[in-house]
N, C-alpha and C positions, 0 to 999 in steps of 0.2 A: 370590709369587703375583700373577698379573696381575689387572688390574681386571676386574670381573665383566662378562661379555659377554651374560648372559641365558641362559635355557634355552628353546629353541624348536625342537622336533623336527618339528612338524606345521604349521609356518607360522602359529602363533597370532598373530604380528605383523600378518598381513594383515587380521585382524578389528578391529584398533584404529584409532581415529581419530587425527588429529594431536594433538588436545587430550588424549586419553588417553595417548598416547606422551609428550607434554610433561610431564604430571603424574608419570608413572612415572620419566622420566629426571631430572626435577628432584630427586626424593627419592632416586633411585639415586646421584646425584652427592653429595647431602648425606650419605648413609650412607657412601660411599667416603671422603669427605674429612673428615668431622667425627665420625662414629660409630666406624668401624672402628679408627682410631688409638688410641682410649681405652677401648674396650669390654672388652678382656681385663683391663685393670687394674681397671676398675670391678667386673668379675666377681670378681676375686681379693679385692678389698677389701670386697665386698658393699655397693657404693655406687651409688646411682642417679645418672646424669650430669645433675644438676639444671642445670648450666651450659648444656645444650642446649635447655632449655625456651623461652627467649626466641627462639631461632632457629627452633624448630618453630612458634611462634606467628607469627613474621614470614613463614614460608612458607605460612601459612593452612592448616595441617594439623589444627589443633584445630577440630572441627565443620565439616570441609570439605564435608560434604553439605548443610549449611544454606545457604539462599540469602538470608538476611536479615542485617542488621548488618554488611554489607560482606563477608560470607563467600562463597566461590566457588560454592556450590550444585552441587558435582560430582555427576555421575550414578554409577550403580553400578559400572561398570568402572573409571573413574578413581579413585574412592574405594578400591576393592579393590586396585588396583595400588599405591596409597600404602601400604596395610597390608602388602602383600607385601614392598615394599622395606624398610619399617621393621623387619619381623621378620627379614628377611635380615640386618639389622644385629644385632638382639637381640630375643627375645620380650618381654623386660621393657620395652623402649622402645616396642614396638608396644602392649603392654598399657596403658602410661600414656596413649598417645594414644587408644587404643580406649575406655578408661574415660572419659576426659575428653569424648570426642565422643559415644559411644553411650549411656553410662550416667549422664552428668551433664548435658551440654548438651541432649541429646535430651529427657530427661524435663522439664527446666526449660522448654524451648521448647514441648513438646507438652502438658504437664499444668499448667504454671505460669501465674500471673497475668501481666499485662503489666508490672506493677511488678517482679516477680521476673525476668522476661526482661531488662528494661532494666538491672537491677542487675547480673546475673550473666553474661549471654552475652558482652558485650564483654570483660571482664577474663579470662574463661575462654578466649575465642578468642585473645587476645594472649599468654596464658601468665602474665599478671600474677597471676592466681588459679589455683589447682589444686583440683580436686574429686575426690571418691571416691563410691562406691556401696555402701551398707550394706544388703545383703539376707541373705547367708549368715550363719548363727549357729553357735556352737561345737557344738551338738547337731542342727542342721538345715541340711543342704546340699542334697541332691537333692530334698527335699520342703519347699520354702520356705513353703508354706501352713501348715506346723506351727510357724511362728515363735512365740517367746515374748516378744519385745520388745513392750512395750505403750506406748500414748500415751493419756493422759486429759486432757480439757479442764478447766482450772481458771481460770475467769474469762477474762482476756485472754491466757492462756498455755496451752501444751501441756506436759505433764510426761511425759518418756520414761524408761522403765526397761528394762534388758536389755543385751544384748551382741551384737556382730557380729564375725565372725572371717574371716581370709584376705582382707582388704580392701586391694586395690591402691591406692596413693597415700595410705593412711589418715593417717599422721602428717604428711604434707606438706600435706594438704588444708585449704584455707580454708573450704570448704563441703562437707558430706556430704549426699548424697541418701539418706535413711534410711527404711526401710519398717517400719511398726509396726502392731500390732493395736489398733484402737479399737472403741468400742461400735458403730460403723457398718460395721466391717470393716477390712481392711488398707488403709492410706493411706500416702502419701509425704510426707516432711517435709524441710525444709532446716535442717540443724543447722550452725551456724557455729562455726569454731574459737574457743575461749574461752568457749563457752556454759557456764553453771554446771552442774556435774555431768557434763560431757562429757570423756572421756579418750581418748587414742589412743596405744597402745603397739605398738612394732614387734615383729614375729616374728623371732626370731634362730635361728641354727642351720640355715638353709636351705641345701640343696645344689642348689637349682633357683631360677631367676629371682633370682639373687643381685644383679643390677644393677637390681633393682626393689624398691620399698618395699612391704612387706606387713605389715598391722597388725591389731590387735584394737581395736575401738571399744567403749567402755563408757559406759553411761547410768545414772546413779544420781540419781534425782529431777532429771533434766536439764530445765531450763526454757527454752523457746523461745517467742518471740512467736506469737500466734495466726495472724498473717499468714504465718508460715513453713510452714503447711500448703500442699502442692501441691493447689490446689482441684479440679482435674479428675481426681484419682486416685480410683479406686473399686474396689479389690480387687487381689489378687496378679497378676491378668491384666495390669495396667499395668506391673508390674515385669518380667514376662516379655516384654512388648513391647519394653522397653528391652534386655533380654538378647538378643532376636533381632537387634537392631541390632549389638550387639557380636559376637555369634556369626557373623554374616555377615562381619564384618571378620576374624575369626579364620580362617575358611575360606580367605580369600586370604592372610592372614599366614603360615599354616603352609606354604603353597607357597614363600614366600620362604626359610624355614628349610630346607626340603627342597632348594631350588635351590642354596643356599650349600653344603650338605653334598655334594650331587652334584658341583658344580663343583670343590670342593676335592678330592674323591676322584678325579675324572677327571684333573685336572692332576697330582696326586701320582702316580698309577699310570702316567701317560705318561712321567714324569720319573724315577721310581725304577727303577733297574736292578738286576736280580738274575739268577741262573741263566744264566751264560754271556753276560752283557752284554745281555740282552733286557729291555725295560721290562715292568713288571708288567702293564700294559694289554694286552700281547700274549698273555696266557694266557686260556684259555677260562673258567675259573672266575671270574676277575676281570671279564671282559666280561659274563658272565651277570648279575653283581650290578649293574654299571653299566646294563645294558639294563633290568633290573627297575626301577631307580630312574627312568630317563628315561621309561619307559613309564607308570609310576604318576603321575609329575609331569604328564605330558601329559594323562592322563585327568582329573586334578584341575583342570588349567587350564580344561578345557571344562565341567566341572561348575560351577566358580566363574563362568565367563562366562555360562552360561545362568541361573544364579541372579541375576546382575547384571541381565540383560535382563528377567527376571520382576519384579525389584524396581522397575525403572524403569517397568514397566507396571502396577504396583500389584497384581501377581498372585503375589508371593513369599509362600508360606505357612510357618508355623513348622516343618512337617515337611520342607519343602524345605531350610530352613536347617539342620535337624538332620542331614540327609543330607550336606550340603556340609561342615559342621563335622566330623562324625564321620569321613567318608572322608578328608578332606584332612589332618586332624591325624594320623590313623592312618598314612597314607602317609609323612608327614614324619617321624614317629617311627621308622618302619622304615628310611627313607633314612638317618637319622642313625646308626642301628645298623649298617647295612651300610657306611657310610662309615667308621665307627670300625674295623670289621674290615679294610677295605682299607688303612687307614693303619697297621695293626699297632700297635706300641708308640707311635708318634707320634699315634695316635688318642686317647690319654688325656692329652695335654699341651696346654696352651693356646697353644702356638706355632701351632696350627691351631684353627679355630673349631668343629670337629666335636663335641668333648666338651661344650662349653658349650651348643650347640644340643641335643644329646642330653639333657642334664640339664634344660634349660628345657622341652623338649617333654613331659617327664613331667608337668609342671604343666598345660600347655596341654591335654593329653590328658584331664585330670581336671576343670579348672575350666570354669565356664559350661556345665554339663551334661557328665557323664562319657560316655565312649564307649558304655557299656551303656545308660544312661538315654536317650541319643539313639536307640539301637537300639529301645528300647521305644516311643518316640514314632513312629518309622517303622513299627514293627510294628502299632501301633494303627491307623495310617492304611491299611495294606494289608489288614488283616483286619477292621477295624471293631470290634475287641475290645480294650479297655484291659487290660493285664496287670499294671499296678502297683496296689498297694493301700495306702492309699486313692488314688483317681484324682488325678492332678495336673492342676490347672486350666491349660488351654492358652490361648494368646493368639489 
């Protein structure tokens, strides 16, 4: 398989600045040279490629949208293109960077004290420290305001009790941003590895995101210093603000997975000869599928691009993010399925990346807001009527 040339049917490239192209091409080269040679093995072994973390840090990909602590302060398109290329490598790798950036560094920077920022942002940026985000619980996914994890003040400490589930980076994390119910409402806390009463156990038996660490966090009379409260948090709304940052990255990342599946299917069907020496790509049914894929990817690119511009203007709303995440993950999932069909039996083996992306996208379709929940968010916006019960607090 040749090196990835990009997918650009409607001259999307003409919209990009030189800096945006540089950001994309830098990560594209990293994915080609460092990720793709090892990712199938990582998927087989259910192993996160932890050896890549220092390199990701050296490229300033962690917290790339921040403009403090020596970070590049990338605008929306450049940051999105980074997510696109990382997920073209693997959804699990993009998840790691997305969580570190949008769900750990962002809340510490936005809701934390100066001391918390100074302590955590530099090592998280370099990859010397890894973080995770504890919101989802075993019994509470789409309705996070129903969480049962509690935190009570006891002198100079907070005492946490409860559990979090499906936590990316969980057992790797040096610090967890944990959301818990207090007497004043839901607040955010920094729980460090080794805190008394804190445990992190990996989820095994996954057939999706196998090259990613997914964990359950447990808190049994877990004691943390009082200063580990994120002082500017005041409700589940703040947690959803963090999720909007990550969901924005997912909308771009899913395009990367879709592009990789499309490119693989295109090259395969042009080279695979059947029926009297003709390539598969010469047949109408094959071309129909390829055309659907490139059409949907093209539409997804322009949705993501407009979301980026709104983000840079401070006008990106949570329902805009819901539309982008919902649409682009859906099209990526369908592209993976069509690519699997076009590769025939070869579509189910990891000599090609399609089946891995297909499996990964089943998780991306569900996490950080399911397809249907994002549909309800959009539905409320266009009708003015919330259809979920109880209502979900928006950001």
